[in-house]
VEXDREN-2710 file (C-alpha; in Angstrom, 1 decimal):
% VEXDREN-2710
k/r/px/py/pz
1/UNK/34.5/24.1/-94.8
2/UNK/37.3/26.8/-95.0
3/UNK/39.4/28.3/-92.2
4/UNK/40.2/31.7/-93.8
5/UNK/40.9/33.5/-90.5
6/UNK/43.5/30.9/-88.9
7/UNK/47.2/31.7/-89.0
8/UNK/49.7/29.5/-88.1
9/UNK/53.9/30.7/-87.3
10/UNK/56.3/28.2/-87.7
11/UNK/60.2/27.8/-88.1
12/UNK/59.8/25.3/-91.3
13/UNK/56.8/24.0/-93.3
14/UNK/57.5/20.9/-94.8
15/UNK/55.4/19.6/-98.0
16/UNK/54.7/15.9/-97.8
17/UNK/55.1/13.0/-95.2
18/UNK/56.9/10.1/-97.1
19/UNK/60.4/9.1/-97.4
20/UNK/61.2/12.9/-97.7
21/UNK/58.9/14.6/-95.4
22/UNK/59.0/12.4/-92.5
23/UNK/62.8/12.4/-92.1
24/UNK/62.8/16.3/-92.7
25/UNK/60.3/16.7/-89.8
26/UNK/62.3/14.5/-87.4
27/UNK/65.8/15.9/-88.2
28/UNK/64.6/19.8/-87.8
29/UNK/62.1/19.1/-84.5
30/UNK/65.0/17.0/-82.9
31/UNK/67.1/20.2/-83.7
32/UNK/64.4/22.3/-81.9
33/UNK/62.8/23.9/-85.0
34/UNK/59.2/24.3/-85.0
35/UNK/58.0/22.5/-87.9
36/UNK/55.0/20.7/-89.3
37/UNK/54.5/18.5/-92.6
38/UNK/51.6/18.8/-94.4
39/UNK/50.4/15.8/-96.4
40/UNK/47.3/15.6/-98.9
41/UNK/46.7/12.3/-98.2
42/UNK/45.2/10.7/-95.2
43/UNK/48.3/9.4/-93.7
44/UNK/51.7/8.8/-94.4
45/UNK/53.7/7.4/-96.9
46/UNK/53.6/9.4/-100.0
47/UNK/53.9/7.9/-103.4
48/UNK/53.7/4.4/-101.4
49/UNK/50.4/5.4/-100.0
50/UNK/48.8/6.2/-103.5
51/UNK/50.3/3.2/-105.4
52/UNK/48.8/0.3/-104.5
53/UNK/48.3/-1.0/-108.1
54/UNK/48.3/-5.3/-108.2
55/UNK/52.2/-5.8/-108.1
56/UNK/53.6/-2.9/-106.7
57/UNK/56.9/-3.2/-105.5
58/UNK/60.4/-1.7/-104.9
59/UNK/63.0/-2.0/-107.8
60/UNK/65.7/-1.5/-104.6
61/UNK/66.8/-4.3/-102.4
62/UNK/64.6/-3.8/-99.4
63/UNK/67.8/-3.9/-96.9
64/UNK/68.7/-0.8/-98.7
65/UNK/65.3/0.7/-99.2
66/UNK/65.0/2.3/-95.7
67/UNK/66.4/4.8/-93.3
68/UNK/70.2/4.3/-92.4
69/UNK/70.6/7.4/-90.0
70/UNK/69.2/5.5/-86.8
71/UNK/70.6/2.5/-85.6
72/UNK/67.4/1.8/-83.5
73/UNK/65.0/1.8/-86.7
74/UNK/67.7/-0.5/-88.3
75/UNK/67.9/-3.2/-85.6
76/UNK/64.0/-2.5/-85.1
77/UNK/62.5/-3.3/-88.4
78/UNK/62.8/-6.7/-90.2
79/UNK/62.0/-7.1/-94.2
80/UNK/60.3/-10.4/-95.7
81/UNK/62.1/-10.4/-99.0
82/UNK/64.7/-9.1/-101.4
83/UNK/62.3/-6.9/-103.1
84/UNK/59.6/-5.3/-100.5
85/UNK/56.0/-5.1/-101.9
86/UNK/53.8/-1.5/-101.6
87/UNK/52.1/-2.8/-98.5
88/UNK/55.3/-3.7/-96.6
89/UNK/56.9/-0.1/-97.4
90/UNK/53.9/1.4/-96.4
91/UNK/53.9/-0.7/-93.2
92/UNK/57.6/0.3/-92.4
93/UNK/56.9/4.0/-93.0
94/UNK/53.8/3.7/-90.4
95/UNK/56.5/2.1/-88.2
96/UNK/58.9/4.8/-88.5
97/UNK/56.3/7.5/-88.0
98/UNK/54.9/5.8/-84.9
99/UNK/58.4/5.0/-83.8
100/UNK/59.6/8.4/-83.9
101/UNK/56.1/9.8/-82.7
102/UNK/55.9/11.9/-86.1
103/UNK/52.1/12.0/-86.6
104/UNK/51.8/14.7/-83.8
105/UNK/53.1/17.1/-86.1
106/UNK/52.0/16.2/-89.6
107/UNK/48.6/17.8/-90.4
108/UNK/46.9/15.1/-93.2
109/UNK/44.3/15.5/-95.8
110/UNK/45.7/19.0/-96.1
111/UNK/47.1/20.1/-99.6
112/UNK/49.3/23.4/-100.0
113/UNK/48.3/25.5/-102.6
114/UNK/50.7/28.4/-102.7
115/UNK/53.8/29.1/-101.2
116/UNK/54.8/33.1/-101.7
117/UNK/58.3/34.5/-100.4
118/UNK/57.5/38.0/-98.3
119/UNK/60.5/39.7/-99.4
120/UNK/59.6/42.8/-96.7
121/UNK/59.0/40.4/-93.7
122/UNK/61.8/37.7/-95.0
123/UNK/59.5/34.7/-94.4
124/UNK/56.7/32.4/-96.7
125/UNK/53.4/32.8/-96.8
126/UNK/51.8/29.3/-97.4
127/UNK/48.2/28.7/-98.0
128/UNK/46.5/25.5/-97.8
129/UNK/43.5/24.2/-99.3
130/UNK/41.1/24.9/-96.4
131/UNK/42.3/28.6/-96.6
132/UNK/44.8/28.2/-93.6
133/UNK/47.7/30.4/-93.9
134/UNK/51.3/29.5/-92.6
135/UNK/53.9/31.6/-92.0
136/UNK/57.3/30.0/-91.8
137/UNK/60.8/31.0/-92.2
138/UNK/61.9/28.1/-94.1
139/UNK/59.9/26.3/-97.0
140/UNK/61.0/22.6/-97.9
141/UNK/59.7/20.5/-100.5
142/UNK/59.3/16.9/-100.1
143/UNK/56.8/16.1/-102.7
144/UNK/58.5/13.2/-104.5
145/UNK/59.5/13.1/-108.2
146/UNK/57.2/10.9/-109.2
147/UNK/54.0/11.8/-107.2
148/UNK/52.1/13.9/-110.0
149/UNK/50.1/10.8/-112.0
150/UNK/49.3/11.4/-115.8
151/UNK/46.7/10.4/-117.8
152/UNK/46.8/11.5/-121.6
153/UNK/43.8/13.1/-122.7
154/UNK/42.3/10.8/-124.9
155/UNK/39.1/12.0/-126.8
156/UNK/35.8/10.7/-125.0
157/UNK/38.0/9.9/-121.8
158/UNK/34.9/10.8/-119.6
159/UNK/32.5/8.5/-121.5
160/UNK/33.6/5.3/-120.6
161/UNK/30.9/3.4/-118.9
162/UNK/32.9/0.9/-117.4
163/UNK/35.7/1.3/-114.2
164/UNK/38.4/3.0/-114.8
165/UNK/41.7/3.4/-112.8
166/UNK/45.4/4.8/-112.8
167/UNK/48.2/2.9/-111.2
168/UNK/49.2/6.0/-109.3
169/UNK/45.9/6.6/-107.6
170/UNK/44.8/2.7/-106.8
171/UNK/41.6/2.2/-104.6
172/UNK/42.3/1.2/-100.9
173/UNK/40.0/-1.5/-101.2
174/UNK/40.4/-4.5/-103.3
175/UNK/39.2/-4.1/-106.5
176/UNK/37.8/-7.1/-108.5
177/UNK/39.1/-8.3/-111.3
178/UNK/37.9/-11.8/-111.7
179/UNK/36.5/-12.9/-114.9
180/UNK/36.3/-9.2/-116.4
181/UNK/37.4/-7.8/-119.7
182/UNK/40.5/-5.4/-118.5
183/UNK/42.4/-2.8/-120.9
184/UNK/45.7/-1.7/-119.9
185/UNK/47.5/0.9/-121.3
186/UNK/51.1/1.6/-120.8
187/UNK/54.4/-0.9/-120.5
188/UNK/56.5/1.1/-118.2
189/UNK/57.4/0.0/-114.5
190/UNK/53.8/0.4/-113.1
191/UNK/52.7/-1.8/-116.0
192/UNK/55.4/-4.4/-116.1
193/UNK/54.1/-5.1/-112.4
194/UNK/50.5/-4.9/-112.8
195/UNK/50.2/-6.9/-116.2
196/UNK/51.0/-10.3/-114.7
197/UNK/49.0/-10.4/-111.7
198/UNK/46.1/-8.8/-113.3
199/UNK/46.2/-11.6/-116.3
200/UNK/45.9/-14.1/-113.3
201/UNK/42.6/-12.6/-112.3
202/UNK/41.3/-11.2/-115.3
203/UNK/39.2/-13.3/-117.9
204/UNK/40.6/-11.7/-120.5
205/UNK/43.6/-8.6/-120.5
206/UNK/44.3/-6.6/-123.6
207/UNK/47.7/-4.8/-123.2
208/UNK/47.8/-1.9/-125.1
209/UNK/51.8/-0.9/-125.7
210/UNK/53.4/2.0/-127.4
211/UNK/56.8/1.7/-126.8
212/UNK/58.0/-1.8/-125.6
213/UNK/60.3/-1.5/-122.4
214/UNK/63.7/-3.6/-121.2
215/UNK/62.8/-5.7/-118.3
216/UNK/65.2/-8.0/-116.7
217/UNK/64.2/-10.6/-113.9
218/UNK/63.9/-9.6/-110.3
219/UNK/64.2/-12.8/-109.0
220/UNK/62.7/-12.0/-105.6
221/UNK/62.9/-14.4/-102.7
222/UNK/61.9/-14.7/-98.9
223/UNK/64.9/-13.6/-96.8
224/UNK/66.9/-16.2/-94.5
225/UNK/66.7/-15.1/-90.8
226/UNK/70.8/-15.9/-90.7
227/UNK/71.4/-13.1/-93.7
228/UNK/69.2/-10.8/-91.7
229/UNK/71.1/-11.2/-88.7
230/UNK/74.7/-10.7/-90.3
231/UNK/73.0/-7.6/-92.4
232/UNK/71.9/-5.8/-89.1
233/UNK/75.2/-6.9/-87.7
234/UNK/77.1/-5.5/-90.4
235/UNK/75.0/-2.5/-91.2
236/UNK/77.6/0.3/-90.7
237/UNK/79.5/-1.2/-93.8
238/UNK/76.4/-1.5/-96.0
239/UNK/75.6/2.4/-94.5
240/UNK/79.0/3.6/-95.9
241/UNK/78.9/1.6/-99.1
242/UNK/75.6/2.7/-100.3
243/UNK/76.0/6.7/-99.1
244/UNK/79.6/6.6/-101.4
245/UNK/78.6/4.3/-104.1
246/UNK/77.6/5.6/-107.8
247/UNK/73.9/5.0/-107.5
248/UNK/73.1/4.2/-103.9
249/UNK/73.3/0.8/-104.6
250/UNK/75.2/-2.7/-102.7
251/UNK/76.0/-3.9/-106.3
252/UNK/79.2/-2.2/-108.2
253/UNK/80.1/-2.7/-112.1
254/UNK/80.8/-6.4/-112.3
255/UNK/83.2/-6.1/-115.0
256/UNK/85.2/-2.7/-114.6
257/UNK/86.4/-3.1/-118.3
258/UNK/84.4/-2.2/-121.9
259/UNK/81.7/-5.1/-123.3
260/UNK/83.6/-4.8/-126.3
261/UNK/87.0/-6.0/-124.8
262/UNK/85.0/-9.4/-124.4
263/UNK/84.7/-12.0/-127.0
264/UNK/81.0/-12.4/-127.9
265/UNK/81.1/-15.8/-126.2
266/UNK/82.7/-14.3/-122.6
267/UNK/79.9/-11.3/-122.8
268/UNK/77.2/-13.7/-123.2
269/UNK/78.5/-16.1/-119.8
270/UNK/78.2/-12.2/-118.2
271/UNK/75.1/-11.3/-119.4
272/UNK/73.7/-14.2/-118.7
273/UNK/75.2/-15.0/-114.9
274/UNK/73.9/-11.6/-113.8
275/UNK/70.4/-12.4/-115.5
276/UNK/70.1/-15.3/-113.5
277/UNK/71.2/-13.3/-110.6
278/UNK/68.4/-10.9/-110.5
279/UNK/68.3/-7.6/-109.8
280/UNK/69.2/-4.1/-111.3
281/UNK/72.9/-4.9/-111.9
282/UNK/72.4/-5.9/-115.2
283/UNK/73.3/-2.1/-116.4
284/UNK/76.5/-2.6/-114.5
285/UNK/77.6/-5.7/-116.2
286/UNK/80.2/-3.5/-117.9
287/UNK/81.5/0.0/-117.1
288/UNK/80.6/1.5/-120.5
289/UNK/76.9/1.0/-121.1
290/UNK/75.4/4.2/-120.8
291/UNK/78.7/5.7/-122.5
292/UNK/79.3/3.8/-125.9
293/UNK/76.3/2.6/-128.1
294/UNK/78.2/-0.1/-129.3
295/UNK/79.0/-1.9/-126.0
296/UNK/75.0/-1.1/-125.2
297/UNK/73.7/-2.9/-128.4
298/UNK/75.3/-6.4/-126.8
299/UNK/73.3/-5.8/-123.8
300/UNK/70.3/-4.6/-125.7
301/UNK/70.8/-7.6/-128.0
302/UNK/70.8/-10.1/-125.2
303/UNK/67.8/-9.0/-123.6
304/UNK/65.8/-9.0/-126.7
305/UNK/66.9/-12.4/-127.4
306/UNK/65.6/-13.7/-124.1
307/UNK/62.5/-11.9/-125.2
308/UNK/62.8/-14.0/-128.5
309/UNK/63.1/-17.5/-126.3
310/UNK/60.6/-16.6/-123.7
311/UNK/57.7/-15.4/-125.8
312/UNK/56.2/-18.5/-128.1
313/UNK/54.5/-16.2/-130.6
314/UNK/57.3/-14.8/-132.4
315/UNK/54.8/-12.0/-134.0
316/UNK/54.1/-10.7/-130.2
317/UNK/57.7/-11.4/-129.3
318/UNK/58.9/-8.7/-132.0
319/UNK/56.4/-6.3/-130.8
320/UNK/57.7/-6.7/-127.0
321/UNK/61.4/-5.8/-128.6
322/UNK/62.8/-2.7/-127.8
323/UNK/65.0/-0.7/-130.4
324/UNK/66.6/1.5/-128.5
325/UNK/69.7/1.9/-125.7
326/UNK/69.2/-0.3/-122.9
327/UNK/68.6/1.8/-119.5
328/UNK/68.6/4.9/-121.4
329/UNK/64.6/4.4/-120.5
330/UNK/64.6/3.8/-116.7
331/UNK/65.5/-0.4/-116.2
332/UNK/62.5/-2.1/-115.3
333/UNK/62.7/-6.0/-113.2
334/UNK/59.9/-8.1/-113.3
335/UNK/58.1/-11.5/-112.2
336/UNK/57.0/-13.5/-115.2
337/UNK/56.1/-10.3/-117.8
338/UNK/57.5/-11.8/-120.9
339/UNK/56.1/-15.2/-120.0
340/UNK/52.5/-13.8/-119.4
341/UNK/52.0/-12.8/-123.3
342/UNK/51.9/-16.9/-123.4
343/UNK/48.5/-16.9/-121.8
344/UNK/45.4/-17.4/-123.6
345/UNK/43.9/-15.0/-121.9
346/UNK/46.3/-11.7/-123.0
347/UNK/46.7/-9.7/-126.0
348/UNK/49.0/-7.2/-127.2
349/UNK/48.1/-4.4/-129.0
350/UNK/50.7/-2.2/-130.6
351/UNK/49.3/1.3/-130.7
352/UNK/52.4/2.8/-132.1
353/UNK/51.4/1.1/-135.3
354/UNK/47.4/1.7/-134.7
355/UNK/47.3/4.5/-132.2
356/UNK/44.2/5.0/-129.5
357/UNK/41.5/7.0/-131.6
358/UNK/39.5/7.6/-128.4
359/UNK/38.0/5.7/-125.3
360/UNK/34.5/4.8/-126.3
361/UNK/31.2/4.1/-124.0
362/UNK/32.4/0.3/-124.1
363/UNK/36.2/0.2/-124.6
364/UNK/38.9/1.5/-126.3
365/UNK/38.8/2.3/-130.3
366/UNK/42.4/2.1/-132.0
367/UNK/43.1/3.2/-135.6
368/UNK/42.5/-0.6/-136.4
369/UNK/40.0/-2.0/-134.2
370/UNK/37.7/-1.7/-131.2
371/UNK/38.1/-3.6/-127.8
372/UNK/35.0/-3.8/-125.8
373/UNK/36.3/-3.6/-121.6
374/UNK/34.7/-3.8/-118.4
375/UNK/37.8/-2.1/-116.8
376/UNK/40.5/0.3/-118.2
377/UNK/43.9/0.7/-116.2
378/UNK/45.5/3.8/-116.9
379/UNK/49.6/2.7/-116.1
380/UNK/50.7/5.7/-118.3
381/UNK/53.1/7.3/-115.5
382/UNK/53.9/10.6/-114.2
383/UNK/54.6/14.2/-114.7
384/UNK/58.1/13.7/-113.2
385/UNK/60.4/16.4/-111.9
386/UNK/58.9/19.3/-112.4
387/UNK/55.4/18.1/-112.4
388/UNK/54.9/18.0/-108.7
389/UNK/56.3/21.5/-107.9
390/UNK/54.3/22.8/-110.4
391/UNK/51.1/21.7/-108.9
392/UNK/51.7/24.4/-106.2
393/UNK/52.0/27.9/-106.9
394/UNK/55.5/28.9/-105.8
395/UNK/56.7/32.3/-106.0
396/UNK/59.9/33.8/-105.2
397/UNK/61.0/37.2/-103.7
398/UNK/60.2/39.5/-106.7
399/UNK/56.9/37.4/-107.2
400/UNK/57.9/35.4/-110.1
401/UNK/56.6/32.0/-110.1
402/UNK/58.5/28.7/-110.1
403/UNK/57.0/28.2/-113.1
404/UNK/57.7/31.5/-115.2
405/UNK/61.2/31.0/-113.7
406/UNK/61.8/27.8/-114.9
407/UNK/60.1/29.0/-118.2
408/UNK/57.5/26.2/-117.8
409/UNK/60.3/23.5/-117.8
410/UNK/62.5/25.2/-120.8
411/UNK/65.2/26.7/-118.6
412/UNK/64.8/24.5/-115.7
413/UNK/67.7/25.5/-113.1
414/UNK/68.8/24.8/-109.9
415/UNK/71.7/25.2/-107.5
416/UNK/72.7/21.6/-106.6
417/UNK/69.0/20.3/-107.0
418/UNK/68.5/22.1/-103.8
419/UNK/67.8/25.8/-104.0
420/UNK/67.1/28.0/-106.7
421/UNK/68.4/32.0/-107.0
422/UNK/65.4/34.3/-106.5
423/UNK/63.7/31.9/-103.7
424/UNK/65.3/32.4/-100.4
425/UNK/65.1/29.8/-97.6
426/UNK/63.6/27.5/-99.9
427/UNK/65.0/24.0/-100.4
428/UNK/63.9/20.7/-102.2
429/UNK/64.3/17.6/-101.3
430/UNK/65.7/15.7/-104.3
431/UNK/64.7/18.3/-106.7
432/UNK/65.9/18.5/-110.7
433/UNK/69.5/18.3/-110.9
434/UNK/70.3/16.0/-108.4
435/UNK/70.8/12.1/-108.6
436/UNK/67.0/11.4/-107.6
437/UNK/65.6/9.0/-109.4
438/UNK/68.8/7.6/-111.0
439/UNK/69.6/6.4/-107.4
440/UNK/68.5/4.5/-104.7
441/UNK/66.0/7.4/-103.9
442/UNK/66.1/6.8/-99.8
443/UNK/69.9/7.3/-100.1
444/UNK/69.6/10.6/-101.9
445/UNK/66.6/11.6/-99.6
446/UNK/68.8/11.1/-96.5
447/UNK/71.6/13.2/-98.1
448/UNK/69.6/16.3/-98.8
449/UNK/68.0/15.8/-95.6
450/UNK/70.5/16.0/-93.5
451/UNK/72.5/19.0/-95.5
452/UNK/69.7/21.0/-95.1
453/UNK/69.2/20.4/-91.7
454/UNK/72.9/20.8/-91.1
455/UNK/72.6/24.1/-93.4
456/UNK/69.5/25.7/-91.3
457/UNK/71.5/24.7/-88.0
458/UNK/74.4/26.5/-89.3
459/UNK/72.1/29.8/-90.3
460/UNK/70.7/29.6/-86.3
461/UNK/74.2/29.7/-85.1
462/UNK/75.5/32.5/-87.1
463/UNK/72.1/34.6/-87.0
464/UNK/71.6/34.6/-90.5
465/UNK/68.5/35.5/-92.0
466/UNK/68.5/34.1/-95.5
467/UNK/70.4/32.0/-97.8
468/UNK/69.5/32.3/-101.4
469/UNK/71.2/30.4/-104.1
470/UNK/73.6/32.9/-106.5
471/UNK/72.2/33.1/-110.1
472/UNK/75.7/32.1/-111.5
473/UNK/76.2/29.2/-109.4
474/UNK/73.0/28.2/-110.3
475/UNK/74.2/28.8/-114.2
476/UNK/77.0/26.7/-113.8
477/UNK/75.7/23.9/-111.8
478/UNK/72.8/23.7/-114.6
479/UNK/75.8/23.6/-117.3
480/UNK/77.6/20.9/-115.3
481/UNK/74.7/18.7/-115.4
482/UNK/73.5/19.2/-119.0
483/UNK/77.3/18.2/-120.0
484/UNK/77.4/15.2/-117.9
485/UNK/74.5/14.1/-119.0
486/UNK/75.2/14.7/-122.7
487/UNK/78.1/12.5/-122.5
488/UNK/75.8/9.4/-121.9
489/UNK/72.8/7.7/-123.8
490/UNK/70.7/8.9/-121.8
491/UNK/69.6/12.4/-123.6
492/UNK/69.5/10.3/-126.7
493/UNK/66.3/8.5/-125.9
494/UNK/62.5/9.9/-125.3
495/UNK/61.6/8.9/-121.9
496/UNK/60.0/10.1/-118.7
497/UNK/63.3/11.3/-117.7
498/UNK/63.6/13.7/-120.7
499/UNK/59.7/14.7/-120.1
500/UNK/58.9/13.3/-123.5
501/UNK/55.9/11.1/-121.8
502/UNK/53.8/14.6/-121.4
503/UNK/52.4/16.0/-124.2
504/UNK/53.9/19.3/-125.1
505/UNK/56.4/19.2/-122.2
506/UNK/59.5/20.7/-123.1
507/UNK/62.6/18.3/-123.3
508/UNK/65.1/18.0/-120.8
509/UNK/67.4/15.8/-119.0
510/UNK/67.0/17.3/-115.0
511/UNK/69.0/14.8/-113.6
512/UNK/72.8/14.8/-112.3
513/UNK/74.5/11.8/-113.6
514/UNK/77.7/11.9/-111.6
515/UNK/76.8/9.4/-108.8
516/UNK/75.5/9.6/-105.3
517/UNK/79.1/9.5/-104.0
518/UNK/80.6/12.2/-106.2
519/UNK/77.3/14.4/-105.7
520/UNK/77.6/14.0/-101.6
521/UNK/81.2/15.2/-101.4
522/UNK/80.3/18.3/-103.9
523/UNK/77.5/19.4/-101.5
524/UNK/80.0/18.8/-98.5
525/UNK/82.5/21.0/-99.9
526/UNK/80.0/23.5/-100.6
527/UNK/78.8/23.8/-96.7
528/UNK/82.7/23.5/-95.8
529/UNK/83.2/26.5/-97.7
530/UNK/80.5/28.6/-95.8
531/UNK/77.8/27.4/-98.2
532/UNK/79.7/28.1/-101.6
533/UNK/77.5/29.4/-104.2
534/UNK/75.1/31.0/-101.9
535/UNK/74.2/34.7/-100.6
536/UNK/74.1/34.6/-96.9
537/UNK/72.5/37.7/-95.3
538/UNK/72.0/38.3/-91.6
539/UNK/69.5/40.2/-89.8
540/UNK/71.5/43.9/-90.4
541/UNK/70.8/42.8/-93.8
542/UNK/74.8/42.6/-94.0
543/UNK/76.8/39.5/-96.1
544/UNK/78.7/38.0/-93.6
545/UNK/81.9/36.6/-94.1
546/UNK/82.1/32.6/-94.6
547/UNK/83.4/30.8/-92.1
END
């Protein structure tokens, strides 16, 4: 039932109740701003509410995959293992929501459909799916970079008579796969996590792989109580390290030199040491693995050799070996991924050699064969970076939509990944051209939330009516981001980083690669200079002198 007559006035509207939305709500509410968060799902959690597929877990170590702004939260919460599973992360976010009493200011089961800036009244008119109108001075998106799931438009997709699931929208109840013929499409992070778990339950699992992925062992383990005690006792040191690090992680470059400076035997020893340690540190073995193709090939070949050692069938092993630069696509962690292809009930299908032609009532037909299935799992990823923002009709001061301004993604540009010229009093948490997905995301989220919170308090303190990114500052920032990215191997490979996983999506690398610590310093300097690169207008429509 629509509620077309209701109108709510607020200082700030926050979209989403995941890591971003929860902290943004708390930060503004504690500062005295009337704030409400709106969440399309039935509860808190964001992507961790939706991603409940078998094997779902985080690649960041749990002791840094949490908020660091509150010593109380650090001391009161205890992680159980090195890499947290989806259920534990969701439990953590529920703990935070309860501990900070956030639910009273979150409206669940409510999707924001549009947000239009009212130039005359200098506020945002925001519509929800049920017809409610929200009037807010500030509009803040906490939609995440990977919340818009993608299912390719396969011919006949609606004809399948069995069960079908996307990893990003997994049912909350147990999905019984025991004894069933399961087909899984996609071997990115979600697929690599799900495949070993599904294989243990399914009667037979057929994996449809378009592009093989480099995956290194997670080496997960349960935490020792003494380790937890020491971590909590020394958390301020951890907090500072991850906030000023390159990627928001504890690990740093193991060997601060080029891979080419070591002999082949020395490199082998170094790679083997990091392989056995597990975790995301493999890409940090040497300092030039993402800049020098020849150095990268030494790491790539090491992983390919491991695949050859682990997978018994040489034909299957060859299909699983990637040929592109390691870590130019998202690096993945796994538990027994390659080992799973040694099971008698697992088949690998190379759909680059024999593409999927259609989904049939009975299963999947490729150019070479038809596979009868009871269940299809789409581990086909997300429309990343711009996709979640484009799901909302966001229009700036001249009625131009964000999608139009960015020319459907061909001209995406922001200032600091936080703001857009033409969109006053709108902020994006981990928006395009911020470190976002090339970092331990909660660290980047906290930095953005705290910068936005400080900014809004500054505006109140100085009687500023609007803040808006300048077009020239925006253009300079986007150019800087592109130049940094082009100096790496990240732009040399098709990936979801570049939008290549979405049919007809314009290619572009929309992530700041200069590092979390350097980015934080830039943002702090912008604020210290009276928000350099922004236009600030007071209530009398005058441009104030920055202090």
